[in-house]
C-alpha positions as CSV (number, residue, x, y, z in Angstrom):
1,M,0.0,0.0,0.0
2,A,1.8,3.1,-1.3
3,G,0.4,5.5,1.3
4,A,1.3,3.4,4.3
5,D,4.8,2.7,2.9
6,T,5.3,6.4,2.4
7,I,4.2,7.2,6.0
8,E,6.4,4.4,7.3
9,R,9.4,5.8,5.5
10,L,8.6,9.2,6.9
11,Q,8.4,7.8,10.4
12,S,11.8,6.0,10.0
13,Y,13.4,9.1,8.6
14,L,12.2,11.4,11.4
15,R,13.3,8.9,14.1
16,E,16.8,8.8,12.7
17,L,17.2,12.6,12.8
18,P,19.2,14.1,15.7
19,Q,16.9,15.3,18.5
20,Q,18.0,18.9,17.9
21,A,17.0,18.7,14.2
22,R,13.6,17.3,15.1
23,A,13.1,20.1,17.6
24,L,14.0,22.7,14.9
25,L,11.6,21.1,12.5
26,L,8.8,21.2,15.1
27,R,9.3,24.9,15.7
28,E,9.5,25.8,12.0
29,F,6.5,23.7,11.0
30,E,4.4,25.1,13.9
31,R,5.3,28.7,13.0
32,S,4.4,28.1,9.4
33,L,1.1,26.5,10.2
34,L,0.1,29.2,12.6
35,R,0.9,31.8,9.9
36,G,-1.6,30.0,7.7
37,E,0.9,28.8,5.1
38,D,0.0,25.8,3.0
39,L,2.8,23.3,3.5
40,G,1.2,20.2,1.9
41,A,1.9,17.3,4.2
42,A,3.4,19.5,7.0
43,E,0.6,18.6,9.5
44,L,1.4,14.9,8.9
45,V,5.1,15.6,9.7
46,L,4.2,17.7,12.7
47,Q,1.9,14.9,14.0
48,E,4.8,12.3,13.7
49,L,7.3,14.7,15.4
50,R,4.9,15.2,18.3
51,R,4.5,11.5,18.7
52,I,8.2,10.8,18.7
53,A,8.8,13.6,21.2
54,R,6.1,12.3,23.6
55,E,7.5,8.7,23.3
56,Q,11.0,9.9,24.2
57,Q,9.8,12.0,27.1
58,A,7.7,9.2,28.5
59,G,10.3,6.5,27.8
60,A,7.7,4.3,26.2
61,P,9.0,1.0,25.0
62,R,8.7,0.2,21.3
63,I,7.5,-3.2,20.1
64,G,9.8,-5.5,18.1
65,H,10.1,-5.6,14.4
66,S,8.0,-8.7,13.9
67,A,5.2,-7.2,16.0
68,R,5.4,-3.9,14.0
69,L,5.0,-5.9,10.7
70,F,2.1,-7.8,12.2
71,F,0.3,-4.7,13.4
72,K,0.9,-2.7,10.2
73,P,-2.7,-3.0,8.9
74,L,-3.8,-1.4,12.2
75,E,-1.9,1.9,11.5
76,P,-4.9,3.9,10.2
77,F,-6.9,2.9,13.3
78,L,-4.3,3.6,16.0
79,V,-4.7,6.5,18.4
80,D,-2.1,8.0,20.8
81,D,-4.3,8.0,23.9
82,L,-4.8,6.2,27.1
83,G,-6.6,2.8,26.7
84,Q,-9.6,3.7,28.8
85,H,-10.9,6.4,26.5
86,R,-13.3,5.2,23.8
87,H,-12.6,5.9,20.1
88,P,-15.0,4.0,17.8
89,G,-13.1,1.5,15.8
90,R,-9.7,2.6,17.0
91,I,-7.0,1.1,19.3
92,A,-4.7,2.9,21.6
93,R,-1.1,2.5,20.4
94,A,-0.2,1.6,24.0
95,S,-2.5,-1.5,23.7
96,L,-0.4,-3.1,21.0
97,D,2.2,-4.5,23.4
98,P,-0.4,-6.2,25.6
99,L,-2.2,-7.6,22.6
100,W,1.1,-9.0,21.2
101,T,1.9,-10.6,24.5
102,W,-1.6,-12.2,24.7
103,I,-1.2,-13.6,21.2
104,G,2.2,-15.1,21.9
105,R,1.4,-16.3,25.4
106,D,-2.2,-17.4,25.4
107,L,-3.8,-17.4,21.9
108,L,-1.2,-19.1,19.6
109,P,2.0,-19.6,21.7
110,R,3.6,-22.3,19.5
111,D,2.8,-20.6,16.2
112,S,4.0,-17.2,17.6
113,A,7.4,-18.5,18.6
114,E,7.9,-20.3,15.4
115,M,6.7,-17.5,13.2
116,D,8.8,-14.9,15.1
117,D,11.9,-16.9,14.4
118,L,11.1,-17.4,10.7
119,I,10.3,-13.7,10.2
120,S,13.5,-12.6,12.0
121,T,15.6,-15.1,9.8
122,A,14.0,-13.8,6.6
123,L,14.6,-10.2,7.5
124,Q,18.2,-10.8,8.5
125,A,18.7,-12.5,5.1
126,G,17.2,-9.5,3.4
127,D,14.2,-11.5,2.0
128,E,11.5,-8.9,2.5
129,E,9.0,-10.8,0.3
130,K,9.3,-14.0,2.4
131,A,8.9,-12.0,5.6
132,Q,5.8,-10.3,4.2
133,Y,4.3,-13.8,3.3
134,L,5.0,-15.1,6.7
135,V,3.5,-12.1,8.4
136,R,0.3,-12.4,6.3
137,T,0.1,-16.1,7.0
138,F,0.4,-15.5,10.8
139,Q,-2.2,-12.7,10.6
140,D,-4.7,-15.1,9.0
141,R,-4.1,-17.6,11.7
142,V,-4.5,-15.1,14.5
143,A,-7.7,-13.7,12.9
144,T,-9.2,-17.2,12.8
145,A,-8.1,-18.0,16.4
146,M,-9.5,-14.7,17.6
147,A,-12.8,-15.3,16.0
148,D,-13.1,-18.7,17.8
149,N,-12.1,-17.1,21.1
150,L,-14.6,-14.3,20.8
151,R,-17.4,-16.7,19.8
152,A,-16.6,-18.8,22.9
153,A,-16.5,-15.7,25.1
154,A,-19.9,-14.5,23.8
155,T,-21.6,-17.7,25.1
156,D,-19.6,-18.3,28.3
157,E,-19.0,-15.6,30.9
158,T,-16.1,-17.4,32.6
159,T,-14.3,-17.7,29.2
160,R,-15.0,-14.0,28.5
161,R,-13.6,-12.8,31.8
162,R,-10.5,-15.0,31.4
163,M,-9.8,-13.7,27.9
164,L,-10.3,-10.0,29.0
165,A,-7.9,-10.6,32.0
166,Q,-5.3,-12.2,29.7
167,I,-5.4,-9.3,27.2
168,G,-5.2,-6.8,30.1
169,T,-6.0,-3.6,28.3
170,Q,-8.6,-1.1,29.5
171,R,-11.0,-1.9,26.6
172,A,-9.9,-5.5,26.0
173,Q,-13.2,-6.6,24.3
174,E,-13.2,-3.7,21.8
175,D,-9.5,-4.0,21.2
176,A,-9.8,-7.7,20.3
177,E,-12.8,-7.1,18.1
178,T,-11.0,-4.3,16.2
179,L,-7.9,-6.3,15.7
180,R,-9.9,-9.4,14.5
181,C,-11.9,-7.3,12.0
182,V,-9.0,-5.4,10.6
183,L,-6.9,-8.5,10.1
184,K,-9.8,-10.3,8.5
185,A,-10.5,-7.4,6.1
186,R,-6.8,-6.5,5.6
187,D,-6.8,-7.0,1.8
188,G,-10.0,-5.1,1.2
189,L,-8.9,-2.1,3.3
190,N,-5.5,-2.1,1.7
191,A,-7.1,-2.0,-1.8
192,M,-9.3,0.8,-0.7
193,A,-6.4,2.8,0.8
194,A,-4.4,2.4,-2.4
195,R,-7.1,4.3,-4.2
196,L,-6.8,7.3,-1.8
197,P,-4.3,10.1,-2.0
198,L,-1.7,10.2,0.7
199,Q,-3.4,13.4,2.1
200,V,-6.6,15.1,1.3
201,G,-6.2,18.8,2.0
202,N,-9.9,19.8,1.8
203,L,-12.7,17.4,1.4
204,N,-14.8,18.9,-1.3
205,S,-18.1,17.9,-2.8
206,K,-16.7,15.9,-5.7
207,Q,-14.4,13.9,-3.3
208,L,-17.3,13.4,-0.9
209,D,-19.2,11.6,-3.7
210,E,-16.2,9.6,-4.8
211,Y,-15.0,8.5,-1.3
212,K,-18.5,7.8,-0.1
213,A,-19.0,5.4,-2.9
214,L,-15.6,3.8,-2.1
215,I,-16.5,3.5,1.6
216,E,-19.8,1.7,0.8
217,K,-18.2,-0.5,-1.8
218,T,-15.6,-1.7,0.8
219,G,-17.9,-1.9,3.7
220,A,-21.6,-1.5,3.2
221,P,-23.5,0.5,5.9
222,G,-24.7,-1.8,8.6
223,T,-21.7,-4.2,8.3
224,E,-18.8,-4.3,10.7
225,L,-16.5,-3.2,8.0
226,F,-18.3,0.0,7.3
227,L,-16.7,1.8,10.4
228,Y,-13.2,0.8,9.3
229,S,-13.8,1.9,5.7
230,L,-14.8,5.3,7.1
231,L,-11.8,5.5,9.4
232,T,-9.5,4.6,6.4
233,V,-10.6,7.8,4.7
234,R,-10.3,9.7,8.0
235,S,-6.6,8.7,8.2
236,R,-5.9,10.5,4.9
237,L,-7.7,13.8,5.8
238,A,-5.4,16.7,6.6
239,A,-8.3,18.0,8.8
240,P,-9.9,14.9,10.2
241,W,-12.9,16.8,11.6
242,Q,-14.1,17.1,8.0
243,L,-15.2,13.5,8.4
244,I,-18.6,14.9,9.6
245,R,-19.2,16.0,6.0
246,F,-20.1,12.4,5.1
247,G,-22.9,12.6,7.7
248,V,-24.2,15.8,6.2
249,K,-24.0,14.4,2.7
250,A,-25.8,11.2,3.7
251,A,-28.5,13.1,5.5
252,G,-28.9,15.7,2.8
253,S,-29.1,18.2,5.6
254,D,-26.8,19.8,8.2
255,T,-29.4,19.2,10.9
256,A,-27.9,17.1,13.7
257,A,-31.1,15.1,14.2
258,R,-31.2,14.1,10.5
259,V,-27.5,13.2,10.5
260,A,-28.0,11.0,13.6
261,E,-30.5,8.9,11.6
262,T,-27.9,7.9,9.1
263,P,-25.1,5.2,9.3
264,Y,-22.7,8.1,9.1
265,A,-23.7,9.4,12.5
266,V,-20.7,7.6,13.8
267,S,-18.5,10.2,12.0
268,V,-19.6,12.8,14.5
269,N,-18.8,10.5,17.5
270,I,-15.4,9.9,16.0
271,V,-14.6,13.6,15.7
272,L,-15.9,14.4,19.2
273,S,-13.8,11.5,20.6
274,E,-10.7,12.8,18.9
275,L,-11.4,16.4,20.0
276,E,-11.6,15.2,23.6
277,R,-8.3,13.4,23.2
278,Q,-6.7,16.5,21.8
279,V,-8.0,18.6,24.7
280,L,-6.5,16.2,27.2
281,E,-3.2,16.1,25.3
282,L,-3.1,19.9,25.4
283,R,-3.8,19.9,29.1
284,D,-1.1,17.3,29.8
285,D,1.5,19.1,27.6
286,L,0.8,22.4,29.4
287,R,1.0,20.9,32.8
288,S,4.2,19.0,32.1
289,G,5.9,22.1,30.5
290,R,6.9,20.1,27.5
291,G,5.5,22.6,25.1
292,V,5.7,20.2,22.1
293,A,4.1,22.4,19.3
294,T,1.2,23.3,21.6
295,G,0.3,26.2,19.3
296,A,-0.3,23.9,16.3
297,L,-2.3,21.6,18.6
298,L,-4.4,24.5,19.8
299,K,-5.1,25.5,16.1
300,T,-6.2,21.9,15.4
301,I,-8.6,22.0,18.4
302,H,-9.9,25.3,17.3
303,D,-10.5,24.2,13.8
304,S,-12.3,21.0,14.9
305,A,-14.5,22.8,17.4
306,R,-15.4,25.5,14.8
307,G,-16.0,22.8,12.1
308,L,-18.5,20.9,14.4
309,R,-20.3,24.1,15.3
310,T,-20.5,25.7,11.9
311,E,-21.1,22.6,9.6
312,L,-23.6,21.0,11.9
313,D,-26.8,22.5,13.2
314,M,-26.6,21.1,16.7
315,P,-29.0,22.3,19.4
316,I,-27.2,23.1,22.6
317,D,-29.5,20.6,24.5
318,S,-28.7,17.7,22.1
319,S,-26.2,15.0,23.1
320,W,-23.7,16.2,20.6
321,G,-24.3,19.9,21.5
322,R,-23.8,19.2,25.2
323,A,-20.6,17.2,24.4
324,L,-19.2,20.1,22.3
325,S,-20.2,22.7,24.9
326,G,-18.5,20.6,27.6
327,L,-15.3,20.4,25.6
328,R,-15.2,24.1,24.9
329,A,-15.6,24.8,28.7
330,Q,-12.8,22.3,29.4
331,I,-10.5,24.1,26.9
332,G,-11.2,27.4,28.7
333,D,-10.4,25.8,32.1
334,T,-7.2,24.2,30.7
335,L,-6.0,27.5,29.2
336,R,-7.0,29.8,32.0
337,A,-4.1,29.0,34.4
338,E,-1.5,29.4,31.7
339,I,-2.9,32.6,30.3
340,E,-3.4,34.3,33.6
341,S,0.1,33.3,34.9
342,M,1.8,35.0,31.9
343,P,1.9,38.7,33.1
344,G,3.2,37.6,36.5
345,R,6.0,35.5,35.0
346,V,7.1,38.4,32.7
347,R,7.1,40.8,35.7
348,R,9.2,38.5,37.8
349,L,11.8,38.3,35.1
350,L,12.0,42.0,34.2
351,R,11.3,43.8,37.5
352,I,14.0,46.4,38.4
353,R,16.0,45.0,41.4
354,P,18.1,47.2,43.7
355,A,21.8,47.0,42.9
356,S,22.4,45.7,46.4
357,N,20.5,42.5,45.6
358,I,22.5,41.7,42.5
359,S,25.7,39.6,42.7
360,P,28.3,39.7,39.9
361,Q,27.4,36.1,38.8
362,L,23.6,36.6,38.8
363,R,21.9,36.2,35.4
364,I,18.3,35.5,34.2
365,D,17.9,31.7,34.2
366,P,18.0,30.7,30.5
367,Q,15.5,27.9,31.1
368,E,13.0,30.2,32.8
369,A,13.5,32.8,30.1
370,A,12.8,30.3,27.4
371,E,9.7,29.0,29.1
372,T,8.4,32.5,29.6
373,E,9.0,33.4,25.9
374,A,7.2,30.2,24.8
375,L,4.3,31.1,27.1
376,V,4.0,34.6,25.7
377,A,4.1,33.2,22.2
378,F,1.4,30.6,23.2
379,V,-0.9,33.3,24.7
380,G,-0.4,35.3,21.5
381,T,-1.6,32.2,19.6
382,C,-4.6,31.9,21.9
383,R,-5.7,35.4,20.9
384,H,-6.2,34.2,17.3
385,F,-8.5,31.4,18.5
386,A,-10.0,33.0,21.6
387,S,-13.5,33.6,20.4
388,E,-14.2,30.0,19.2
389,L,-12.7,28.6,22.4
390,A,-14.6,30.9,24.8
391,I,-11.5,32.6,26.2
392,N,-11.8,35.9,24.4
393,E,-12.2,38.3,27.3
394,M,-9.6,36.6,29.5
395,T,-7.0,36.4,26.7
396,Q,-7.4,40.0,25.5
397,R,-7.3,41.4,29.1
398,T,-4.2,39.4,30.0
399,Y,-2.3,40.1,26.8
400,S,-3.1,43.8,27.1
401,E,-1.8,43.9,30.7
402,M,1.4,42.3,29.5
403,Q,1.8,44.7,26.6
404,Q,1.4,47.6,28.9
405,F,3.9,46.4,31.3
406,L,6.5,45.8,28.6
407,D,5.9,49.2,27.0
408,N,6.1,51.0,30.3
409,N,9.1,49.1,31.6
410,M,11.4,49.4,28.6
411,N,12.8,52.8,29.5
412,S,13.4,51.7,33.1
413,L,15.4,48.7,32.0
414,L,17.5,50.8,29.6
415,D,18.1,53.4,32.4
416,A,19.1,50.6,34.8
417,L,21.6,49.2,32.2
418,R,22.9,52.6,31.4
419,Q,23.6,53.4,35.0
420,S,24.8,50.0,36.0
421,G,28.2,49.3,37.5
422,P,30.4,46.2,36.8
423,T,28.8,44.2,39.6
424,E,25.2,44.5,38.2
425,R,25.9,45.0,34.5
426,G,25.7,41.4,33.5
427,F,22.3,40.9,35.2
428,R,20.9,44.1,33.8
429,K,22.0,43.1,30.3
430,S,20.4,39.6,30.6
431,Q,17.1,41.3,31.6
432,V,17.3,43.6,28.6
433,D,18.1,40.7,26.3
434,V,15.0,38.9,27.5
435,A,12.9,42.0,27.1
436,V,14.2,42.4,23.5
437,R,13.1,38.9,22.6
438,L,9.7,39.3,24.3
439,S,9.1,42.6,22.5
440,G,9.8,40.9,19.2
441,I,7.0,38.4,20.0
442,V,4.6,41.0,21.3
443,F,5.3,44.1,19.2
444,G,7.1,42.8,16.2
445,K,10.7,42.6,14.8
446,D,11.0,46.4,14.0
447,Y,10.1,47.4,17.6
448,A,12.5,44.8,19.0
449,A,15.3,45.9,16.6
450,Q,14.9,49.5,17.7
451,F,15.0,48.5,21.4
452,A,18.1,46.3,20.8
453,R,19.9,49.3,19.3
454,A,18.9,51.4,22.3
455,A,20.2,48.6,24.5
456,E,23.6,48.6,22.7
457,V,23.9,52.4,23.3
458,A,23.0,52.0,27.0
459,L,25.6,49.2,27.4
460,T,28.2,51.4,25.7
461,V,27.5,54.3,28.0
462,S,27.7,52.0,31.1
463,E,31.1,50.6,30.0
464,A,32.4,54.1,29.1
465,S,31.4,55.5,32.5
466,E,33.3,52.7,34.2
467,I,36.4,53.3,32.1
468,K,36.1,57.1,32.9
469,A,35.7,56.4,36.6
470,V,38.8,54.1,36.6
471,G,40.8,56.7,34.7
472,A,39.9,59.4,37.2
């Protein structure tokens, strides 16, 4: 499958890059996306970079090569989330290791050990074709064995409890059903994916008709394969929230009640579940201080919330309307602490300290400065999305407060640097350097450049005064 192979090569390439290079790519892609530039597959790259960064920060173990080949058909249906959250038709990536352990230990222990050895031998010999044949053979065996186990579990509660305990994931029953269905339908889903572009930038009317026909040809509405056909298309959308357009198309109306009567109602549930995951991811990123492209994530959340609200006529008291309202409120609560802490952090860095409290070695902590700069930039990003995310008043007030402080404090910082002696000069300069960078974020490059030139003059005056005093 060309698309999957391309994505796999992209993942391998990004993982092999030095960490510093990946961090630079993250920053540049995020800035470009926030500027509204069309960068083709940039959002796909950004998503992969965020995943790699989270894995490295969490120290998450990676499954072996045989397991990665085995689970390859699942790639369009994986979600980077905790296992207890429900995503229709999708499996948490973290659940793959427990599923692989269950297959090898309980489901097909003898076949698993033998197949793992054969696949490893074929890969070491460079025989990719044989390895793929072995993997497909094992996938077929597993799908058959899983179907037998699930049928037995459906008729015997003891068997069911034992199987769920052996799998050990939060949603073991759904994980097993998804894995069985995807393995069974592997070839049909692969054929469908091969007819899709690697990425669909904007799902227009013509594509809706074409892809809707393709979905229903692969998995007719009412069959278990329908959901996975729909999710296959979702995996190629640059803006996955646009999946709801299939529901509107099927209903011939944007009225939520009409959409809910169609088989494509599940598309709205899929988008709401993903939006909830993104909100939780944003919350965790902000709490941890990782700051991995949070601006781009916030833009994705904003676009999804706006798409749901504008493309569907959802009454506030409907189940979908209540879910969206709850998520918007959660976004506001998540962002409030970050936004309201920003002016205080800027003041602590740039307040004018008495010379008696400054030692010759004292400087602004680079890590604290970098975090504050990132926070100011993030709050600036929040301003662009504030109205849709119900944080407009709070964001505008806080940003205005910070702008006023910077504007009023610039001359004081310059005066303090100009009048500084050798003991305090290094600290005063470090404060001015931070103020220059913050002013670039808040007021623009021209303002920052003007302030930087004034700072150079102030530093020169300070050093000249010291030389004059020594000469006297």
